[in-house]
C-alpha positions as CSV (number, residue, x, y, z in Angstrom):
1,M,8.9,17.2,-28.2
2,K,11.9,18.9,-26.5
3,A,9.9,19.2,-23.3
4,L,9.1,15.5,-23.4
5,W,12.8,14.6,-23.9
6,R,13.9,17.1,-21.2
7,D,11.4,15.9,-18.6
8,Y,11.5,12.2,-19.3
9,N,14.9,11.4,-21.0
10,L,15.9,8.8,-18.3
11,S,12.6,6.9,-18.8
12,I,12.8,7.1,-22.6
13,V,16.4,5.8,-22.7
14,L,15.7,3.0,-20.2
15,F,12.5,2.0,-22.1
16,T,14.4,2.0,-25.4
17,L,17.2,-0.1,-23.9
18,F,14.7,-2.5,-22.5
19,F,13.0,-2.9,-25.9
20,V,16.3,-3.3,-27.7
21,C,17.4,-6.0,-25.3
22,W,14.0,-7.7,-25.5
23,I,14.1,-7.7,-29.3
24,G,17.6,-9.1,-29.2
25,Q,16.6,-11.8,-26.8
26,T,13.7,-12.7,-29.1
27,W,15.9,-12.8,-32.2
28,V,18.7,-14.8,-30.6
29,G,16.2,-17.2,-29.1
30,W,14.5,-17.7,-32.4
31,E,17.8,-18.4,-34.2
32,E,18.7,-21.0,-31.5
33,Y,15.2,-22.5,-31.7
34,V,15.4,-22.8,-35.5
35,G,18.9,-24.3,-35.3
36,K,17.8,-27.0,-32.8
37,A,14.6,-27.7,-34.8
38,L,16.6,-28.2,-38.0
39,V,19.1,-30.5,-36.3
40,D,16.2,-32.6,-35.0
41,D,14.6,-32.7,-38.5
42,Q,11.6,-30.7,-37.3
43,T,9.9,-27.7,-38.8
44,P,10.3,-24.5,-36.8
45,A,7.0,-22.9,-35.8
46,V,6.0,-19.8,-33.9
47,L,2.7,-21.1,-32.7
48,G,1.5,-24.5,-31.6
49,Q,2.4,-27.0,-28.9
50,G,6.1,-27.0,-29.6
51,G,6.2,-23.5,-31.0
52,Y,8.7,-20.8,-30.3
53,L,6.1,-18.6,-28.5
54,W,6.2,-20.9,-25.5
55,I,10.0,-20.9,-25.3
56,W,10.1,-17.1,-25.7
57,A,7.4,-16.6,-23.0
58,K,9.2,-18.9,-20.6
59,A,12.5,-17.1,-21.1
60,T,10.9,-13.7,-20.8
61,L,9.0,-14.5,-17.6
62,E,12.2,-16.1,-16.0
63,N,14.2,-12.9,-16.8
64,W,11.5,-10.7,-15.4
65,Q,11.0,-12.8,-12.3
66,S,14.7,-12.7,-11.6
67,E,14.9,-9.0,-12.0
68,F,11.8,-8.2,-9.9
69,L,13.1,-10.6,-7.2
70,Q,16.5,-8.8,-7.2
71,L,14.8,-5.4,-7.0
72,F,12.4,-6.4,-4.3
73,A,15.3,-7.9,-2.2
74,M,17.4,-4.7,-2.7
75,V,14.5,-2.4,-1.7
76,M,13.5,-4.5,1.3
77,L,17.0,-5.1,2.6
78,T,18.1,-1.4,2.3
79,A,15.0,-0.4,4.2
80,F,16.2,-2.3,7.2
81,L,19.9,-2.9,6.9
82,I,22.9,-0.5,6.9
83,H,26.0,-0.4,4.8
84,K,28.0,2.5,6.2
85,G,28.6,5.2,3.6
86,S,26.2,3.7,1.0
87,A,23.8,6.1,-0.7
88,E,21.0,3.7,0.0
89,S,21.8,3.4,3.7
90,R,20.1,5.4,6.5
91,D,23.4,6.6,8.0
92,S,24.2,8.7,4.9
93,Q,20.8,10.5,5.4
94,D,21.7,11.1,9.0
95,R,25.0,12.7,8.0
96,V,23.2,14.9,5.5
97,E,20.7,16.0,8.2
98,E,23.5,16.7,10.7
99,S,25.4,18.8,8.1
100,L,22.2,20.8,7.3
101,K,21.6,21.5,11.0
102,R,25.3,22.7,11.3
103,I,24.8,25.0,8.3
104,E,21.5,26.3,9.6
105,R,23.1,27.0,13.0
106,R,26.0,28.8,11.4
107,L,23.7,30.9,9.2
108,A,21.6,31.8,12.3
109,D,24.7,32.8,14.2
110,L,25.9,35.0,11.2
111,E,22.4,36.6,10.9
112,G,22.4,37.2,14.7
113,N,25.8,38.9,14.6
114,G,24.7,41.0,11.6
115,K,21.5,42.2,13.4
116,R,23.5,43.1,16.6
117,R,25.8,45.3,14.6
118,S,23.0,47.3,12.9
């Protein structure tokens, strides 16, 4: 169990937060649905034509659609556009590569100087 937590703690925490929020959305939505039904002198129902299941499914799919659209847009736009200094932007990768090349050259110079002295 420790290895599972150590190797996948980010996924476990995010999955748990997802479920807690989803359960919260379900509960709050149900309370709202019951309140409206009682005000309209209707009997709240989970299933059926006017049941809460359809309202819950609609709200869930709208949320998921919104989140996937945002994620897709972020991935696609960061693949082609630059925001200087952003971790997602290509320019930061270029700077890292330049720094690594400078370090490698410096190490090669140091190694070359050390071999000449021997």
